[in-house]
N, CA, C and O atoms as a GROMACS GRO file, in nm:
protein
  452
    1MET      N    1   3.901  -4.743   2.100
    1MET     CA    2   3.949  -4.755   2.229
    1MET      C    3   3.817  -4.661   2.308
    1MET      O    4   3.763  -4.569   2.245
    2VAL      N    5   3.784  -4.687   2.415
    2VAL     CA    6   3.718  -4.638   2.534
    2VAL      C    7   3.751  -4.572   2.605
    2VAL      O    8   3.824  -4.619   2.693
    3ASP      N    9   3.719  -4.436   2.609
    3ASP     CA   10   3.762  -4.324   2.728
    3ASP      C   11   3.724  -4.334   2.824
    3ASP      O   12   3.642  -4.245   2.847
    4TYR      N   13   3.743  -4.428   2.935
    4TYR     CA   14   3.663  -4.458   3.050
    4TYR      C   15   3.654  -4.322   3.157
    4TYR      O   16   3.591  -4.331   3.263
    5ASP      N   17   3.710  -4.222   3.126
    5ASP     CA   18   3.699  -4.132   3.213
    5ASP      C   19   3.573  -4.019   3.141
    5ASP      O   20   3.487  -3.950   3.197
    6ALA      N   21   3.598  -4.034   3.030
    6ALA     CA   22   3.487  -3.933   2.938
    6ALA      C   23   3.358  -4.030   2.967
    6ALA      O   24   3.264  -3.967   3.015
    7THR      N   25   3.335  -4.166   2.948
    7THR     CA   26   3.244  -4.275   2.988
    7THR      C   27   3.183  -4.246   3.109
    7THR      O   28   3.064  -4.213   3.113
    8ARG      N   29   3.274  -4.258   3.238
    8ARG     CA   30   3.226  -4.246   3.378
    8ARG      C   31   3.146  -4.120   3.406
    8ARG      O   32   3.051  -4.112   3.484
    9ALA      N   33   3.209  -3.996   3.311
    9ALA     CA   34   3.124  -3.872   3.351
    9ALA      C   35   2.986  -3.838   3.281
    9ALA      O   36   2.888  -3.771   3.314
   10ILE      N   37   3.022  -3.914   3.170
   10ILE     CA   38   2.878  -3.927   3.110
   10ILE      C   39   2.776  -4.005   3.163
   10ILE      O   40   2.659  -3.979   3.134
   11LEU      N   41   2.811  -4.111   3.250
   11LEU     CA   42   2.736  -4.198   3.315
   11LEU      C   43   2.676  -4.142   3.409
   11LEU      O   44   2.555  -4.156   3.427
   12ALA      N   45   2.778  -4.045   3.510
   12ALA     CA   46   2.752  -3.975   3.626
   12ALA      C   47   2.652  -3.883   3.581
   12ALA      O   48   2.552  -3.866   3.651
   13GLN      N   49   2.669  -3.813   3.460
   13GLN     CA   50   2.556  -3.707   3.461
   13GLN      C   51   2.404  -3.780   3.397
   13GLN      O   52   2.291  -3.744   3.430
   14GLU      N   53   2.431  -3.873   3.314
   14GLU     CA   54   2.284  -3.941   3.335
   14GLU      C   55   2.220  -3.978   3.462
   14GLU      O   56   2.110  -3.939   3.501
   15ARG      N   57   2.322  -4.077   3.536
   15ARG     CA   58   2.242  -4.071   3.663
   15ARG      C   59   2.173  -3.976   3.753
   15ARG      O   60   2.059  -3.995   3.794
   16ALA      N   61   2.238  -3.882   3.780
   16ALA     CA   62   2.197  -3.753   3.843
   16ALA      C   63   2.074  -3.696   3.753
   16ALA      O   64   1.992  -3.626   3.812
   17LYS      N   65   2.059  -3.717   3.637
   17LYS     CA   66   1.914  -3.652   3.526
   17LYS      C   67   1.820  -3.795   3.563
   17LYS      O   68   1.698  -3.801   3.548
   18LEU      N   69   1.883  -3.877   3.602
   18LEU     CA   70   1.745  -3.999   3.609
   18LEU      C   71   1.696  -3.971   3.766
   18LEU      O   72   1.579  -3.955   3.801
   19VAL      N   73   1.798  -3.969   3.841
   19VAL     CA   74   1.770  -3.948   3.997
   19VAL      C   75   1.672  -3.799   4.021
   19VAL      O   76   1.572  -3.778   4.090
   20HIS      N   77   1.734  -3.733   3.951
   20HIS     CA   78   1.656  -3.569   3.951
   20HIS      C   79   1.470  -3.593   3.912
   20HIS      O   80   1.375  -3.558   3.983
   21GLN      N   81   1.466  -3.657   3.789
   21GLN     CA   82   1.358  -3.697   3.719
   21GLN      C   83   1.269  -3.803   3.829
   21GLN      O   84   1.150  -3.786   3.856
   22LEU      N   85   1.343  -3.902   3.876
   22LEU     CA   86   1.234  -3.977   3.993
   22LEU      C   87   1.192  -3.875   4.089
   22LEU      O   88   1.073  -3.861   4.116
   23ASP      N   89   1.294  -3.795   4.147
   23ASP     CA   90   1.252  -3.714   4.254
   23ASP      C   91   1.118  -3.654   4.198
   23ASP      O   92   1.010  -3.678   4.253
   24GLU      N   93   1.133  -3.558   4.061
   24GLU     CA   94   1.034  -3.484   4.028
   24GLU      C   95   0.904  -3.557   4.068
   24GLU      O   96   0.815  -3.503   4.134
   25LEU      N   97   0.900  -3.698   4.018
   25LEU     CA   98   0.779  -3.779   4.004
   25LEU      C   99   0.724  -3.828   4.162
   25LEU      O  100   0.628  -3.899   4.194
   26GLY      N  101   0.814  -3.768   4.230
   26GLY     CA  102   0.781  -3.810   4.410
   26GLY      C  103   0.827  -3.967   4.422
   26GLY      O  104   0.770  -4.057   4.484
   27ALA      N  105   0.940  -3.974   4.351
   27ALA     CA  106   0.974  -4.134   4.371
   27ALA      C  107   1.124  -4.119   4.428
   27ALA      O  108   1.204  -4.027   4.413
   28THR      N  109   1.138  -4.251   4.506
   28THR     CA  110   1.303  -4.283   4.526
   28THR      C  111   1.388  -4.317   4.393
   28THR      O  112   1.363  -4.293   4.275
   29GLU      N  113   1.485  -4.372   4.446
   29GLU     CA  114   1.586  -4.416   4.339
   29GLU      C  115   1.504  -4.559   4.293
   29GLU      O  116   1.460  -4.600   4.185
   30THR      N  117   1.507  -4.604   4.412
   30THR     CA  118   1.444  -4.762   4.381
   30THR      C  119   1.297  -4.791   4.288
   30THR      O  120   1.247  -4.898   4.254
   31GLY      N  121   1.251  -4.650   4.263
   31GLY     CA  122   1.086  -4.683   4.183
   31GLY      C  123   0.987  -4.657   4.290
   31GLY      O  124   0.869  -4.641   4.259
   32GLU      N  125   1.024  -4.653   4.408
   32GLU     CA  126   0.896  -4.656   4.496
   32GLU      C  127   0.843  -4.506   4.524
   32GLU      O  128   0.920  -4.419   4.563
   33LEU      N  129   0.716  -4.484   4.501
   33LEU     CA  130   0.677  -4.361   4.508
   33LEU      C  131   0.677  -4.324   4.676
   33LEU      O  132   0.648  -4.398   4.770
   34LYS      N  133   0.711  -4.212   4.678
   34LYS     CA  134   0.743  -4.143   4.856
   34LYS      C  135   0.598  -4.140   4.946
   34LYS      O  136   0.503  -4.089   4.888
   35SER      N  137   0.579  -4.180   5.053
   35SER     CA  138   0.477  -4.152   5.124
   35SER      C  139   0.454  -3.994   5.117
   35SER      O  140   0.540  -3.907   5.100
   36GLY      N  141   0.291  -3.976   5.137
   36GLY     CA  142   0.245  -3.864   5.141
   36GLY      C  143   0.226  -3.793   4.987
   36GLY      O  144   0.174  -3.682   4.977
   37LEU      N  145   0.269  -3.865   4.876
   37LEU     CA  146   0.276  -3.820   4.733
   37LEU      C  147   0.074  -3.769   4.725
   37LEU      O  148  -0.020  -3.847   4.734
   38ASN      N  149   0.067  -3.616   4.706
   38ASN     CA  150  -0.026  -3.561   4.692
   38ASN      C  151  -0.075  -3.581   4.543
   38ASN      O  152   0.020  -3.550   4.472
   39LEU      N  153  -0.179  -3.619   4.469
   39LEU     CA  154  -0.215  -3.612   4.342
   39LEU      C  155  -0.263  -3.508   4.288
   39LEU      O  156  -0.270  -3.478   4.169
   40GLY      N  157  -0.308  -3.432   4.411
   40GLY     CA  158  -0.377  -3.326   4.380
   40GLY      C  159  -0.546  -3.317   4.378
   40GLY      O  160  -0.621  -3.409   4.410
   41GLU      N  161  -0.576  -3.217   4.344
   41GLU     CA  162  -0.729  -3.178   4.374
   41GLU      C  163  -0.837  -3.216   4.255
   41GLU      O  164  -0.960  -3.223   4.268
   42GLY      N  165  -0.750  -3.243   4.119
   42GLY     CA  166  -0.814  -3.249   4.023
   42GLY      C  167  -0.852  -3.365   3.981
   42GLY      O  168  -0.911  -3.382   3.874
   43PHE      N  169  -0.819  -3.460   4.067
   43PHE     CA  170  -0.908  -3.587   4.033
   43PHE      C  171  -1.043  -3.594   4.109
   43PHE      O  172  -1.047  -3.566   4.229
   44ALA      N  173  -1.166  -3.635   4.031
   44ALA     CA  174  -1.283  -3.640   4.091
   44ALA      C  175  -1.308  -3.798   4.130
   44ALA      O  176  -1.409  -3.810   4.199
   45ASP      N  177  -1.253  -3.896   4.109
   45ASP     CA  178  -1.298  -4.025   4.166
   45ASP      C  179  -1.149  -4.110   4.182
   45ASP      O  180  -1.038  -4.087   4.134
   46ALA      N  181  -1.195  -4.209   4.264
   46ALA     CA  182  -1.076  -4.310   4.319
   46ALA      C  183  -0.976  -4.359   4.206
   46ALA      O  184  -0.853  -4.368   4.204
   47GLY      N  185  -1.096  -4.390   4.092
   47GLY     CA  186  -1.048  -4.445   3.966
   47GLY      C  187  -0.929  -4.360   3.875
   47GLY      O  188  -0.820  -4.402   3.835
   48ALA      N  189  -0.976  -4.257   3.862
   48ALA     CA  190  -0.861  -4.141   3.823
   48ALA      C  191  -0.713  -4.144   3.914
   48ALA      O  192  -0.602  -4.141   3.860
   49ILE      N  193  -0.733  -4.149   4.035
   49ILE     CA  194  -0.619  -4.137   4.096
   49ILE      C  195  -0.555  -4.260   4.085
   49ILE      O  196  -0.433  -4.253   4.070
   50THR      N  197  -0.627  -4.417   4.090
   50THR     CA  198  -0.559  -4.507   4.067
   50THR      C  199  -0.466  -4.527   3.918
   50THR      O  200  -0.356  -4.579   3.896
   51ALA      N  201  -0.559  -4.464   3.838
   51ALA     CA  202  -0.510  -4.433   3.650
   51ALA      C  203  -0.360  -4.382   3.710
   51ALA      O  204  -0.257  -4.448   3.706
   52GLU      N  205  -0.377  -4.246   3.766
   52GLU     CA  206  -0.256  -4.190   3.742
   52GLU      C  207  -0.148  -4.240   3.830
   52GLU      O  208  -0.032  -4.229   3.790
   53ARG      N  209  -0.171  -4.291   3.944
   53ARG     CA  210  -0.083  -4.337   4.027
   53ARG      C  211  -0.005  -4.468   3.966
   53ARG      O  212   0.117  -4.482   3.980
   54THR      N  213  -0.101  -4.576   3.888
   54THR     CA  214  -0.044  -4.675   3.803
   54THR      C  215   0.087  -4.608   3.725
   54THR      O  216   0.204  -4.642   3.742
   55GLU      N  217   0.030  -4.484   3.618
   55GLU     CA  218   0.131  -4.449   3.529
   55GLU      C  219   0.231  -4.394   3.596
   55GLU      O  220   0.341  -4.409   3.542
   56LEU      N  221   0.230  -4.326   3.714
   56LEU     CA  222   0.325  -4.283   3.774
   56LEU      C  223   0.449  -4.394   3.830
   56LEU      O  224   0.569  -4.368   3.823
   57LEU      N  225   0.393  -4.520   3.886
   57LEU     CA  226   0.469  -4.619   3.913
   57LEU      C  227   0.522  -4.668   3.777
   57LEU      O  228   0.643  -4.692   3.777
   58GLY      N  229   0.471  -4.684   3.686
   58GLY     CA  230   0.548  -4.732   3.552
   58GLY      C  231   0.648  -4.659   3.536
   58GLY      O  232   0.757  -4.711   3.558
   59LEU      N  233   0.642  -4.515   3.491
   59LEU     CA  234   0.754  -4.412   3.492
   59LEU      C  235   0.866  -4.455   3.611
   59LEU      O  236   0.977  -4.505   3.591
   60ALA      N  237   0.813  -4.426   3.724
   60ALA     CA  238   0.920  -4.456   3.769
   60ALA      C  239   1.004  -4.599   3.787
   60ALA      O  240   1.126  -4.610   3.798
   61GLU      N  241   0.925  -4.686   3.786
   61GLU     CA  242   0.988  -4.832   3.771
   61GLU      C  243   1.086  -4.834   3.642
   61GLU      O  244   1.193  -4.894   3.650
   62SER      N  245   1.046  -4.763   3.519
   62SER     CA  246   1.127  -4.725   3.423
   62SER      C  247   1.255  -4.659   3.422
   62SER      O  248   1.355  -4.700   3.363
   63LEU      N  249   1.242  -4.536   3.502
   63LEU     CA  250   1.355  -4.484   3.522
   63LEU      C  251   1.428  -4.547   3.637
   63LEU      O  252   1.547  -4.512   3.636
   64SER      N  253   1.400  -4.621   3.727
   64SER     CA  254   1.468  -4.666   3.844
   64SER      C  255   1.561  -4.791   3.773
   64SER      O  256   1.668  -4.826   3.822
   65THR      N  257   1.502  -4.854   3.648
   65THR     CA  258   1.592  -4.966   3.593
   65THR      C  259   1.715  -4.877   3.490
   65THR      O  260   1.830  -4.910   3.460
   66GLN      N  261   1.648  -4.776   3.461
   66GLN     CA  262   1.809  -4.719   3.379
   66GLN      C  263   1.883  -4.696   3.494
   66GLN      O  264   1.993  -4.751   3.492
   67VAL      N  265   1.851  -4.616   3.619
   67VAL     CA  266   1.942  -4.606   3.764
   67VAL      C  267   2.018  -4.735   3.741
   67VAL      O  268   2.130  -4.723   3.693
   68GLU      N  269   1.976  -4.844   3.766
   68GLU     CA  270   2.027  -4.953   3.776
   68GLU      C  271   2.142  -5.006   3.657
   68GLU      O  272   2.237  -5.083   3.675
   69GLU      N  273   2.108  -4.950   3.550
   69GLU     CA  274   2.180  -5.020   3.455
   69GLU      C  275   2.343  -4.932   3.427
   69GLU      O  276   2.451  -4.975   3.385
   70VAL      N  277   2.300  -4.793   3.475
   70VAL     CA  278   2.405  -4.703   3.487
   70VAL      C  279   2.485  -4.731   3.576
   70VAL      O  280   2.607  -4.723   3.561
   71ASP      N  281   2.423  -4.773   3.694
   71ASP     CA  282   2.512  -4.804   3.823
   71ASP      C  283   2.593  -4.944   3.798
   71ASP      O  284   2.674  -4.986   3.880
   72SER      N  285   2.566  -5.002   3.692
   72SER     CA  286   2.619  -5.155   3.643
   72SER      C  287   2.708  -5.111   3.568
   72SER      O  288   2.818  -5.156   3.596
   73ALA      N  289   2.705  -5.027   3.468
   73ALA     CA  290   2.809  -4.978   3.394
   73ALA      C  291   2.923  -4.908   3.476
   73ALA      O  292   3.040  -4.941   3.460
   74LEU      N  293   2.887  -4.817   3.561
   74LEU     CA  294   2.971  -4.761   3.633
   74LEU      C  295   3.061  -4.845   3.723
   74LEU      O  296   3.176  -4.808   3.748
   75SER      N  297   3.007  -4.965   3.775
   75SER     CA  298   3.023  -5.056   3.856
   75SER      C  299   3.180  -5.150   3.757
   75SER      O  300   3.296  -5.168   3.794
   76ALA      N  301   3.116  -5.183   3.643
   76ALA     CA  302   3.219  -5.249   3.519
   76ALA      C  303   3.336  -5.182   3.506
   76ALA      O  304   3.443  -5.243   3.506
   77ILE      N  305   3.326  -5.041   3.494
   77ILE     CA  306   3.423  -4.967   3.460
   77ILE      C  307   3.527  -4.968   3.577
   77ILE      O  308   3.648  -4.971   3.554
   78SER      N  309   3.480  -4.965   3.695
   78SER     CA  310   3.579  -5.002   3.806
   78SER      C  311   3.638  -5.134   3.819
   78SER      O  312   3.752  -5.145   3.866
   79ALA      N  313   3.562  -5.250   3.776
   79ALA     CA  314   3.590  -5.365   3.795
   79ALA      C  315   3.673  -5.403   3.674
   79ALA      O  316   3.732  -5.511   3.671
   80GLY      N  317   3.677  -5.307   3.565
   80GLY     CA  318   3.749  -5.318   3.453
   80GLY      C  319   3.689  -5.429   3.340
   80GLY      O  320   3.750  -5.478   3.245
   81THR      N  321   3.578  -5.449   3.373
   81THR     CA  322   3.507  -5.531   3.262
   81THR      C  323   3.386  -5.460   3.174
   81THR      O  324   3.292  -5.510   3.113
   82TYR      N  325   3.429  -5.322   3.195
   82TYR     CA  326   3.346  -5.250   3.095
   82TYR      C  327   3.352  -5.267   2.962
   82TYR      O  328   3.460  -5.252   2.906
   83GLY      N  329   3.216  -5.309   2.875
   83GLY     CA  330   3.258  -5.314   2.738
   83GLY      C  331   3.246  -5.489   2.690
   83GLY      O  332   3.234  -5.534   2.576
   84VAL      N  333   3.252  -5.556   2.810
   84VAL     CA  334   3.198  -5.708   2.773
   84VAL      C  335   3.096  -5.734   2.804
   84VAL      O  336   3.068  -5.711   2.921
   85CYS      N  337   2.996  -5.792   2.718
   85CYS     CA  338   2.869  -5.846   2.715
   85CYS      C  339   2.850  -5.942   2.843
   85CYS      O  340   2.903  -6.054   2.846
   86SER      N  341   2.784  -5.899   2.934
   86SER     CA  342   2.734  -5.960   3.036
   86SER      C  343   2.664  -6.140   3.041
   86SER      O  344   2.653  -6.219   3.135
   87SER      N  345   2.638  -6.149   2.938
   87SER     CA  346   2.564  -6.289   2.856
   87SER      C  347   2.648  -6.359   2.801
   87SER      O  348   2.666  -6.472   2.848
   88CYS      N  349   2.717  -6.320   2.697
   88CYS     CA  350   2.817  -6.408   2.637
   88CYS      C  351   2.953  -6.395   2.668
   88CYS      O  352   3.015  -6.501   2.660
   89GLY      N  353   3.010  -6.308   2.697
   89GLY     CA  354   3.115  -6.249   2.754
   89GLY      C  355   3.221  -6.188   2.629
   89GLY      O  356   3.343  -6.184   2.647
   90GLN      N  357   3.159  -6.143   2.511
   90GLN     CA  358   3.233  -6.093   2.394
   90GLN      C  359   3.239  -5.952   2.403
   90GLN      O  360   3.164  -5.886   2.476
   91GLU      N  361   3.322  -5.906   2.334
   91GLU     CA  362   3.310  -5.763   2.329
   91GLU      C  363   3.213  -5.662   2.296
   91GLU      O  364   3.194  -5.669   2.175
   92ILE      N  365   3.154  -5.587   2.339
   92ILE     CA  366   3.045  -5.503   2.322
   92ILE      C  367   3.121  -5.385   2.212
   92ILE      O  368   3.222  -5.320   2.236
   93SER      N  369   3.036  -5.381   2.083
   93SER     CA  370   3.111  -5.267   1.989
   93SER      C  371   3.109  -5.137   2.026
   93SER      O  372   3.006  -5.080   2.063
   94PRO      N  373   3.242  -5.074   2.019
   94PRO     CA  374   3.259  -4.910   2.063
   94PRO      C  375   3.134  -4.828   2.035
   94PRO      O  376   3.084  -4.746   2.112
   95ALA      N  377   3.085  -4.864   1.897
   95ALA     CA  378   2.972  -4.780   1.846
   95ALA      C  379   2.845  -4.809   1.933
   95ALA      O  380   2.751  -4.730   1.928
   96ARG      N  381   2.839  -4.925   2.017
   96ARG     CA  382   2.711  -4.949   2.100
   96ARG      C  383   2.729  -4.860   2.210
   96ARG      O  384   2.650  -4.785   2.267
   97LEU      N  385   2.859  -4.884   2.231
   97LEU     CA  386   2.871  -4.800   2.409
   97LEU      C  387   2.863  -4.653   2.407
   97LEU      O  388   2.810  -4.578   2.490
   98GLU      N  389   2.948  -4.615   2.255
   98GLU     CA  390   2.924  -4.453   2.235
   98GLU      C  391   2.785  -4.408   2.253
   98GLU      O  392   2.756  -4.316   2.329
   99ALA      N  393   2.662  -4.503   2.151
   99ALA     CA  394   2.538  -4.472   2.167
   99ALA      C  395   2.473  -4.489   2.292
   99ALA      O  396   2.380  -4.418   2.330
  100ARG      N  397   2.523  -4.589   2.360
  100ARG     CA  398   2.458  -4.615   2.490
  100ARG      C  399   2.540  -4.670   2.594
  100ARG      O  400   2.550  -4.790   2.618
  101PRO      N  401   2.600  -4.575   2.656
  101PRO     CA  402   2.720  -4.617   2.746
  101PRO      C  403   2.707  -4.697   2.878
  101PRO      O  404   2.797  -4.726   2.958
  102SER      N  405   2.551  -4.731   2.885
  102SER     CA  406   2.523  -4.812   3.008
  102SER      C  407   2.478  -4.944   2.935
  102SER      O  408   2.413  -5.024   3.002
  103SER      N  409   2.506  -4.975   2.808
  103SER     CA  410   2.481  -5.143   2.784
  103SER      C  411   2.585  -5.215   2.845
  103SER      O  412   2.703  -5.192   2.872
  104THR      N  413   2.511  -5.304   2.857
  104THR     CA  414   2.584  -5.444   2.926
  104THR      C  415   2.553  -5.547   2.880
  104THR      O  416   2.567  -5.653   2.941
  105LEU      N  417   2.503  -5.536   2.760
  105LEU     CA  418   2.483  -5.660   2.650
  105LEU      C  419   2.530  -5.618   2.520
  105LEU      O  420   2.548  -5.500   2.487
  106CYS      N  421   2.548  -5.716   2.449
  106CYS     CA  422   2.629  -5.686   2.301
  106CYS      C  423   2.494  -5.701   2.206
  106CYS      O  424   2.405  -5.770   2.257
  107VAL      N  425   2.469  -5.650   2.090
  107VAL     CA  426   2.388  -5.667   1.998
  107VAL      C  427   2.303  -5.792   1.969
  107VAL      O  428   2.181  -5.803   1.959
  108ALA      N  429   2.388  -5.872   1.961
  108ALA     CA  430   2.328  -5.984   1.921
  108ALA      C  431   2.259  -6.066   2.063
  108ALA      O  432   2.160  -6.138   2.049
  109CYS      N  433   2.332  -6.041   2.217
  109CYS     CA  434   2.273  -6.098   2.314
  109CYS      C  435   2.119  -6.007   2.326
  109CYS      O  436   2.009  -6.063   2.323
  110LYS      N  437   2.138  -5.857   2.339
  110LYS     CA  438   2.019  -5.776   2.348
  110LYS      C  439   1.894  -5.812   2.231
  110LYS      O  440   1.775  -5.784   2.247
  111SER      N  441   1.951  -5.876   2.119
  111SER     CA  442   1.836  -5.889   2.029
  111SER      C  443   1.755  -6.025   2.060
  111SER      O  444   1.653  -6.063   2.003
  112LYS      N  445   1.818  -6.081   2.149
  112LYS     CA  446   1.780  -6.248   2.172
  112LYS      C  447   1.656  -6.221   2.314
  112LYS      O  448   1.570  -6.302   2.348
  113ARG      N  449   1.681  -6.086   2.373
  113ARG     CA  450   1.560  -6.088   2.481
  113ARG      C  451   1.455  -6.000   2.434
  113ARG      O  452   1.353  -5.985   2.500
   0.00000   0.00000   0.00000
């Protein structure tokens, strides 16, 4: 049995942590780098700046995707569909939800992707 209140609290903490990490990277919740981002004077050329910017964009995109997953899980709790695979409609195992509360796919569907 899933404790929805505890899961909601865990997801809220995870979301706050992810948003904080995005902010530290200089990115918005959607993963876009904030304007005026200063990469510092330690970069000797445009190539190094481009490489650093590309790395930051990749990290921001990954964190933003995780925020979206957490938001989807929180919405599913509110809608009463939490723990149901969004692909096949089967129940997601409680062990998977405990290990990864933001899961929206069962193990079988996740392994197909």
